[in-house]
C-alpha positions as CSV (number, residue, x, y, z in Angstrom):
1,X,34.4,38.8,4.8
2,X,35.0,36.5,1.8
3,X,34.7,33.3,4.7
4,X,31.2,35.1,5.8
5,X,29.8,34.8,2.0
6,X,31.1,31.4,1.7
7,X,29.5,30.1,4.7
8,X,26.0,32.2,3.8
9,X,26.2,30.7,0.6
10,X,26.8,27.1,1.8
11,X,24.0,27.7,4.5
12,X,21.6,28.8,1.7
13,X,22.6,26.1,-0.8
14,X,22.2,23.6,1.9
15,X,18.7,24.7,3.0
16,X,17.2,25.0,-0.4
17,X,18.5,21.4,-1.3
18,X,17.1,19.9,1.8
19,X,13.8,21.8,1.1
20,X,13.8,20.4,-2.4
21,X,14.2,16.8,-1.2
22,X,11.0,17.3,1.1
23,X,9.0,18.7,-1.7
24,X,9.6,15.5,-3.7
25,X,8.2,13.1,-1.3
26,X,5.7,10.8,-2.7
27,X,2.9,8.9,-0.8
28,X,3.5,5.1,-0.4
29,X,1.8,2.5,-2.5
30,X,-1.6,2.3,-1.9
31,X,-2.8,-1.0,-0.4
32,X,-5.5,-1.3,-2.6
33,X,-4.2,0.1,-5.7
34,X,-6.5,1.5,-8.6
35,X,-6.8,-0.3,-12.0
36,X,-8.8,0.0,-14.8
37,X,-10.3,-2.1,-17.4
38,X,-11.3,-1.3,-21.0
39,X,-14.1,-3.3,-23.4
40,X,-13.1,-3.0,-27.1
41,X,-14.3,-5.5,-29.9
42,X,-10.8,-5.5,-31.1
43,X,-7.5,-4.0,-30.4
44,X,-8.2,-1.2,-33.3
45,X,-11.8,-0.4,-32.2
46,X,-13.3,2.7,-30.2
47,X,-14.0,1.9,-26.5
48,X,-17.4,0.6,-25.5
49,X,-17.0,0.8,-21.6
50,X,-14.2,1.2,-19.1
51,X,-14.6,0.4,-15.2
52,X,-12.3,2.0,-12.6
53,X,-11.8,0.1,-9.5
54,X,-9.4,-0.6,-6.5
55,X,-8.0,-4.0,-6.1
56,X,-8.2,-5.0,-2.5
57,X,-5.9,-8.3,-1.8
58,X,-7.1,-11.4,0.0
59,X,-4.1,-11.3,2.5
60,X,-5.1,-14.8,4.1
61,X,-8.7,-13.6,4.8
62,X,-12.2,-15.0,4.1
63,X,-13.7,-12.6,1.6
64,X,-17.1,-13.5,0.9
65,X,-19.6,-13.8,3.8
66,X,-16.9,-12.3,6.1
67,X,-14.8,-9.3,4.9
68,X,-17.5,-8.4,2.0
69,X,-20.8,-9.7,3.8
70,X,-23.4,-11.2,2.0
71,X,-26.7,-9.4,1.2
72,X,-25.3,-6.1,1.7
73,X,-24.6,-3.2,-0.7
74,X,-20.6,-3.4,-1.7
75,X,-18.6,-0.7,-3.6
76,X,-17.5,-3.8,-5.7
77,X,-13.6,-3.1,-4.7
78,X,-11.9,-1.0,-2.2
79,X,-11.9,2.8,-1.5
80,X,-13.9,4.9,-3.9
81,X,-17.0,3.0,-5.4
82,X,-16.2,1.2,-8.8
83,X,-17.0,3.6,-11.7
84,X,-18.3,2.2,-14.8
85,X,-18.3,4.7,-18.1
86,X,-20.4,3.2,-21.1
87,X,-19.1,5.0,-24.7
88,X,-22.4,3.7,-26.5
89,X,-25.7,2.8,-25.4
90,X,-25.9,-0.7,-24.0
91,X,-28.2,-2.9,-23.0
92,X,-28.2,-4.4,-19.3
93,X,-30.8,-6.8,-18.7
94,X,-33.9,-5.2,-20.0
95,X,-32.6,-1.7,-19.4
96,X,-30.9,0.5,-21.9
97,X,-28.0,2.5,-20.6
98,X,-27.0,5.6,-22.1
99,X,-23.3,6.5,-22.6
100,X,-22.1,8.3,-19.6
101,X,-20.5,7.5,-16.1
102,X,-22.0,5.3,-13.6
103,X,-21.4,3.6,-10.0
104,X,-21.3,0.0,-10.1
105,X,-22.3,-1.5,-6.9
106,X,-23.0,-5.0,-6.2
107,X,-25.1,-7.3,-3.4
108,X,-22.8,-10.5,-3.3
109,X,-24.8,-13.8,-2.2
110,X,-23.9,-17.2,-2.0
111,X,-25.5,-18.3,-4.9
112,X,-26.5,-15.1,-6.7
113,X,-25.5,-11.7,-7.1
114,X,-27.2,-8.3,-7.6
115,X,-25.5,-6.2,-10.0
116,X,-26.6,-2.3,-9.7
117,X,-25.8,0.5,-11.9
118,X,-26.4,3.6,-9.8
119,X,-26.4,7.4,-11.3
120,X,-24.9,8.8,-7.9
121,X,-21.1,9.1,-8.9
122,X,-17.8,10.1,-6.9
123,X,-18.8,8.3,-4.0
124,X,-16.5,6.7,-1.3
125,X,-17.2,3.4,-0.5
126,X,-20.9,2.3,-0.3
127,X,-21.8,4.4,2.9
128,X,-23.6,7.1,0.8
129,X,-25.4,4.6,-1.5
130,X,-28.9,5.6,-2.4
131,X,-31.3,3.0,-3.8
132,X,-33.4,5.7,-5.3
133,X,-30.3,6.5,-7.5
134,X,-30.2,3.0,-9.0
135,X,-30.9,3.2,-12.8
136,X,-31.1,-0.8,-13.2
137,X,-30.2,-3.9,-11.4
138,X,-29.6,-7.6,-12.5
139,X,-29.2,-10.9,-10.7
140,X,-26.1,-12.8,-12.1
141,X,-25.0,-16.5,-10.8
142,X,-22.0,-16.5,-8.8
143,X,-19.6,-19.2,-9.8
144,X,-16.3,-20.8,-8.4
145,X,-13.1,-20.1,-10.1
146,X,-10.7,-23.0,-11.0
147,X,-7.9,-21.5,-8.7
148,X,-8.2,-18.5,-6.4
149,X,-7.2,-15.0,-7.1
150,X,-5.5,-13.1,-4.6
151,X,-6.4,-9.4,-5.6
152,X,-10.0,-8.2,-6.9
153,X,-9.6,-8.3,-10.7
154,X,-12.1,-7.3,-13.3
155,X,-11.5,-7.6,-17.3
156,X,-14.3,-7.5,-19.9
157,X,-14.3,-10.2,-22.4
158,X,-15.5,-9.4,-26.0
159,X,-18.8,-11.3,-27.3
160,X,-20.5,-11.1,-30.6
161,X,-23.2,-9.0,-29.4
162,X,-21.6,-6.6,-26.9
163,X,-19.2,-7.4,-23.9
164,X,-19.3,-9.1,-20.6
165,X,-17.4,-7.6,-17.4
166,X,-15.8,-10.5,-15.5
167,X,-15.2,-9.6,-12.0
168,X,-13.1,-12.4,-9.6
169,X,-11.9,-12.5,-6.3
170,X,-10.7,-15.4,-4.1
171,X,-12.8,-18.6,-5.4
172,X,-15.6,-16.6,-6.8
173,X,-16.5,-15.1,-10.0
174,X,-19.5,-13.2,-11.7
175,X,-20.4,-12.1,-15.4
176,X,-22.0,-9.1,-16.0
177,X,-23.1,-9.1,-19.7
178,X,-23.6,-5.6,-21.5
179,X,-25.2,-6.0,-24.8
180,X,-24.8,-3.5,-28.0
181,X,-28.0,-1.9,-29.5
């Protein structure tokens, strides 16, 4: 009888252990991992803005004009559309944006990009983009980088009168100014 209980205990323990191993399986790293950038006047200042985006990689591909077509709305990253949160009122072109969360879309062009602030949040890609939800648009020049950037990158540059969101990928970057009010 003691052997029966030992075998039963061993079987139960083995099954429990194998189930706990299965429960600990985590997904593999996303091919385009999510990242964020925060705008602050200095490291001790409260945030002015934050952007959350996914970072696709070049992987030897032609990016703008091919993978990302010219003159079409782009989610400005991979996976979910890029999310912009403002923590204070800011001037975007001639438009005052109130604190809140928005979607940041772009329309890449060879020389000029259109930057779009849209009120429809939690969007995957640009498939559900609705122009009527646009709050503001500005045009900014496409610039050439000194060296190619393998993965899409975003960073805020502090400015005396606000912040500038810099977006770069491959051999192209743009600067999007946000002015403090």
